[in-house]
C-alpha positions in Angstrom: 7.0 16.0 27.7 5.4 13.3 25.6 8.8 11.7 24.7 9.8 11.5 28.4 6.5 9.8 29.2 7.1 7.3 26.5 10.8 6.6 27.2 10.2 6.2 30.9 7.8 3.3 30.3 9.2 -0.2 29.8 9.1 -0.8 26.0 7.3 -4.1 26.3 4.5 -2.6 28.2 3.6 0.4 26.0 0.7 0.5 23.6 1.2 0.2 19.8 0.1 3.8 19.5 2.9 4.9 21.9 5.4 2.7 20.2 4.5 4.3 16.9 4.8 7.8 18.4 8.3 6.8 19.7 9.3 5.5 16.3 8.2 8.7 14.6 10.3 10.7 17.2 13.4 8.6 16.4 12.6 8.9 12.6 12.4 12.7 12.9 15.7 12.8 14.7 17.3 10.6 12.1 15.9 12.8 9.3 17.3 16.0 11.0 20.7 14.5 11.9 23.7 15.5 9.9 25.9 12.8 11.6 25.9 9.6 9.7 26.6 7.4 12.7 23.8 9.1 14.7 21.5 8.8 11.8 22.0 5.0 11.7 21.4 4.8 15.5 18.2 6.7 15.2 17.1 4.5 12.3 17.8 1.4 14.4 15.8 2.8 17.2 13.0 3.6 14.8 13.0 0.0 13.6 13.0 -1.4 17.1 10.0 0.7 18.0 8.1 -0.2 14.8 8.8 -3.9 15.5 7.3 -3.5 19.0 4.3 -1.7 17.6 3.8 -4.4 15.0 4.0 -7.2 17.5 1.2 -5.8 19.8 -1.1 -4.1 17.3 -4.4 -5.9 16.7 -6.5 -6.4 13.6 -9.4 -4.6 15.2 -10.9 -1.6 13.4 -9.8 0.6 16.3 -6.1 -0.1 15.4 -6.5 0.5 11.7 -4.9 4.0 11.9 -2.0 2.5 13.9 -1.4 -0.2 11.3 -1.5 2.4 8.5 0.9 4.6 10.5 3.3 1.7 10.9 3.3 1.1 7.1 3.9 4.8 6.5 6.7 5.0 8.9 8.4 1.9 7.3 8.1 3.6 3.9 9.5 6.9 5.3 12.4 5.0 7.0 13.1 3.2 3.7 13.2 6.6 1.8 15.6 8.1 4.4 17.9 5.1 4.3 17.8 5.2 0.5 18.7 8.9 0.3 21.6 8.3 2.7 23.0 5.5 0.6 21.9 2.5 2.7 20.2 0.7 -0.1 20.0 -2.8 1.4 18.5 -1.5 4.6 16.1 0.6 2.7 14.9 -2.4 0.7 14.4 -4.3 4.0 12.3 -1.5 5.3 10.2 -1.4 2.2 9.6 -5.2 2.4 8.3 -4.8 5.9 6.0 -2.1 4.7 4.8 -4.4 2.0 4.1 -7.3 4.4 2.3 -5.0 6.8 0.5 -3.1 4.0 -0.6 -6.3 2.3 -2.5 -7.3 5.5 -3.9 -3.8 5.8 -5.1 -3.3 2.2 -6.6 -6.8 1.6 -9.6 -6.5 4.0 -12.8 -8.5 3.9 -14.9 -5.5 3.0 -13.9 -3.2 0.2 -15.7 0.1 0.2 -17.1 1.3 -3.1 -15.2 4.5 -4.2 -17.1 7.7 -4.5 -17.3 7.7 -8.3 -20.1 7.3 -10.8 -19.8 3.8 -12.2 -20.8 3.1 -15.8 -21.1 -0.6 -16.3 -19.4 -1.8 -19.5 -21.2 -4.1 -22.0 -19.9 -7.7 -22.0 -16.7 -8.0 -24.1 -16.6 -4.3 -24.8 -13.6 -2.1 -24.3 -13.4 -0.4 -20.9 -13.2 3.4 -20.7 -10.2 3.6 -18.3 -8.3 1.8 -15.6 -10.5 3.3 -12.9 -13.5 1.6 -14.5 -11.6 -1.7 -14.5 -10.7 -1.3 -10.9 -14.3 -0.6 -10.0 -15.4 -3.7 -12.0 -13.0 -5.9 -10.1 -14.0 -4.4 -6.8 -17.7 -5.1 -7.4 -16.8 -8.8 -8.1 -15.2 -9.0 -4.6 -18.0 -7.3 -2.7 -19.6 -9.2 0.2 -23.3 -9.9 0.0 -24.3 -7.2 2.5 -22.6 -4.6 0.3 -24.1 -6.0 -2.9 -27.6 -5.5 -1.5 -27.0 -1.7 -1.5 -26.1 -1.4 -5.2 -28.3 0.4 -7.7 -30.3 -1.7 -10.1 -28.0 -1.1 -13.2 -24.9 -2.0 -11.3 -26.5 -5.0 -9.7 -27.7 -6.2 -13.1 -24.1 -5.9 -14.4 -22.7 -7.7 -11.4 -25.1 -10.6 -11.7 -24.5 -11.0 -15.5 -20.8 -10.8 -15.1 -20.7 -13.4 -12.2 -22.7 -15.8 -14.3 -20.2 -15.5 -17.2 -16.8 -17.0 -16.2 -15.2 -15.9 -19.4 -16.1 -12.2 -18.8 -14.8 -12.4 -15.2 -11.6 -13.9 -16.4 -11.3 -11.3 -19.1 -11.4 -8.5 -16.5 -8.7 -10.2 -14.4 -6.5 -10.7 -17.4 -6.9 -7.0 -18.3 -5.6 -6.1 -14.8 -2.6 -8.4 -15.4 -2.0 -6.8 -18.8 -1.9 -3.3 -17.2 0.8 -4.5 -14.8 2.8 -6.0 -17.7 2.5 -2.8 -19.7 3.7 -0.9 -16.6 6.7 -3.1 -16.3 7.6 -2.5 -20.0 7.2 1.3 -19.6 10.7 2.7 -19.1 9.6 6.2 -18.1 7.0 5.2 -15.5 5.8 8.8 -15.1 3.1 10.1 -12.7 0.3 9.1 -15.0 1.5 5.5 -15.4 2.0 5.2 -11.6 -1.6 6.5 -11.0 -3.0 4.0 -13.5 -1.6 1.0 -11.7 -2.3 2.3 -8.2 -6.0 2.4 -9.0 -5.8 -1.4 -9.3 -3.9 -2.0 -6.0 -6.8 -2.7 -3.6 -8.4 -5.2 -6.0 -5.4 -7.2 -7.2 -4.9 -10.8 -6.3 -2.2 -11.2 -3.7 0.5 -12.4 -6.2 -0.2 -9.5 -8.6 -0.1 -7.1 -5.7 3.3 -8.4 -4.6 4.5 -8.2 -8.2 3.5 -4.5 -8.4 5.2 -3.7 -5.1 8.3 -5.5 -6.3 8.3 -3.4 -9.5 8.2 -0.2 -7.4 11.1 -1.5 -5.2 13.2 -2.5 -8.2 12.5 0.9 -9.9 13.6 2.8 -6.8 16.6 0.5 -6.3 17.8 0.8 -9.9 17.4 4.6 -10.0 20.7 6.5 -9.5 18.5 9.4 -8.2 15.5 8.9 -6.0 12.5 8.1 -8.3 9.9 10.3 -6.8 7.0 9.0 -8.9 7.6 5.3 -8.0 8.3 6.2 -4.4 4.9 8.0 -4.2 3.3 5.0 -5.9 4.7 2.7 -3.3 3.5 5.0 -0.6 0.0 5.0 -2.1 0.0 1.2 -2.3 0.5 1.1 1.5 -2.1 3.6 2.4 
């Protein structure tokens, strides 16, 4: 059995992939357990295995799937702890997901999404949040990616980069979207989707602010807020 092969190896010597597999086995056991004490034991074992995976995982592209798996597992662990009433432990797990996810999401090369981009005119109203996200993404592209852009998009990018006021306007718009999300008491699926579009292109402080909003929303909710939980999960993907 796979589990026997994992458990029989010294924990310090197993690969990050095996540590992640072991964590997911413990997490599944915790999810299926009806005994509160055993659930906490399995959750603890999940945390230990995730910590081991996190220590030995590299930043190489080959380990990207493992890093994303660790983030997903931390989020799932937090969700489980939250539903079982262990709110402090759940928040700690979410924070670990945030820290790991922040390093995973903010990569040097942002891939252009598969959408048709319509460049806005300077100082004109944007069509939607997705267009704003695409604008901010273009402003962060490395030169090797800029060289592959079509002429219309390249023209917009050059004009915008040469206009500090327009660049700042776009960044302020992103901040305004986050502030509007904070004021929104309902935070339904549509509102969550709007801010998630911006996640990969936010400055680090704004990204942390957004994650904190999801944490607080989940923590304040008497019942599990599925929209904000899904939003948090999408941030970490």
